[in-house]
N, C-alpha and C positions, 0 to 999 in steps of 0.2 A: 660677643657674648654678654658683656656688661650692659649694652644697650637693650638687648633682649631681656635681661634680668629686670631692668627698670620697666620695660614695656609690659612684662608679664606680672608685675607686682605694683599696679597703679595706686593701691591704698597705703603702701609703705612709705613713711616719710624718710626713713634712712634704711639702706640695705647694707649690712655689714658683710664683707667678703674677706675670709681669711685665706691668705696665700703664702706660699713659700717665697724665698728670696731669689727665684729664678730671674735672670736678666730681663726677660720679656715683661715681667711685672713692673719693672722700673723704666720701661722704654720711654724715651723723650716724646715720641709721638702720642703716647697715652696721657701725658701730664696735662696738656691743655684741656682735654676732655674731662679728666677727673677734677680739675680746678674750676670748671665752669660752675657758676652759682646754681644752676638748675639741676645739677647732678645730685642724685640721692645715694649713689654707691660710695661707700667708704671702704678703702682697702686697709686691712690690718696685716702686717707682715709678721710671720712667725720668726722666732730666733733663727740665726744663721744655720745652726745644726740642731734641730729638735724634731727628729722623725717621730718620736713618741707623741708629739702634739699634732702631727699632720694626719688627718683621717685617711688619705690615700695610701700613706705608708703603712698604716694599720691594716687597711684592706689588703695590700700586697702580702702582708704577714699572714693574714687569715688564708688567702689564696695559696700561699706556699705551704702552710700547715696541711691544707686539704689536698693539694695536688702533688707536691714534690717530696714532702717528708716521708721517708721510709717507703718510697715507691720507685719503681723502675719502669721506664717505657722503652720498648725495643726500637722504636723509630721516632724520629722528630715529629712525624704526622700524628702519632699516638699522643705524644706529649702536648702538641698544639691542641688536639681535640679535647684532651683532659682540661686544659685551661679554658677553652671556649665553653665546655660543658659546665665548668664551675660558674662562670659569669652568666651563662644563659639559663641554667637550670638550678643548680645547687644554691647559689646566692639568693635568688628570689624566693625559693622554697624555704630556706633556712635563715632568712634575714632576722627574724626575732631572736634566733640563737646567736647570730653573729653581731647584732646591732650594738650591744654594750661594749664589745671588744673594739669596734671600729669608732664609735662616736661618744663614748661615755663622758669625755671632757666637755662636750658641746651640747648635751641634751638638756632640755628644760623638762623637769619632772612634772610640774604642775604650773600652768599659766596663772592660776589664782595666787600661788605662793611666790611667783617670780617677781623680783624687785631689782631695780638698778640702784646700786648703792654708791 
């Protein structure tokens, strides 16, 4: 995935990737690749327990609000279909409504006003 990220972003001098502390993000087999001088990917690890900083955890929260809270599904298949429907239909259609909940800590409001301090 990281190689594909570099390949698909040839103009980026550095590609910052924020990850949780899952063991596979620290895999020994990954270290030589990351330490290679031509690598443009830089991993940033979130604190050990900070789900509020992790966009995927926020997305799961939105999904649960939409699919499971105050709802009952008679069968597992109905429950599964509701989750698939959320990701296939609701999320793309309502992304502008959900976006700030999922990504507000990571969004650049204006590239002209963006500065690294």
